C-alpha positions in Angstrom: 42.1 -2.8 58.6 41.8 0.0 56.4 44.7 2.0 54.6 45.2 5.3 56.1 47.9 7.4 57.0 51.1 7.2 55.0 49.8 4.8 52.1 46.6 6.7 51.7 48.8 10.2 51.5 51.0 8.5 48.7 48.1 7.4 46.8 46.6 11.0 46.9 49.9 12.5 46.1 50.5 10.2 43.0 46.9 11.1 41.8 47.6 14.7 42.3 51.0 14.6 40.8 49.4 13.0 37.5 46.7 15.6 37.4 49.4 18.4 37.6 51.5 16.7 34.6 48.2 16.5 32.5 47.6 20.1 33.2 51.1 21.1 32.2 50.7 19.1 29.1 47.4 20.7 28.3 49.0 24.2 28.7 52.0 23.5 26.6 49.7 22.4 23.8 47.7 25.4 24.0 50.6 27.7 24.1 52.0 25.9 20.8 48.7 26.4 19.3 48.3 29.9 20.1 51.9 30.6 18.8 53.7 31.3 21.8 56.6 29.1 20.6 58.4 29.9 17.3 59.3 26.7 15.9 
């Protein structure tokens, strides 16, 4: 019995969302570092 279909999809989706969030955080830090946002 292998977990495929909906469960496998949810796992991949969760992993994808996590990576996107990390990328957003990275971009925001870079923008702050480069001075796009004034404090």
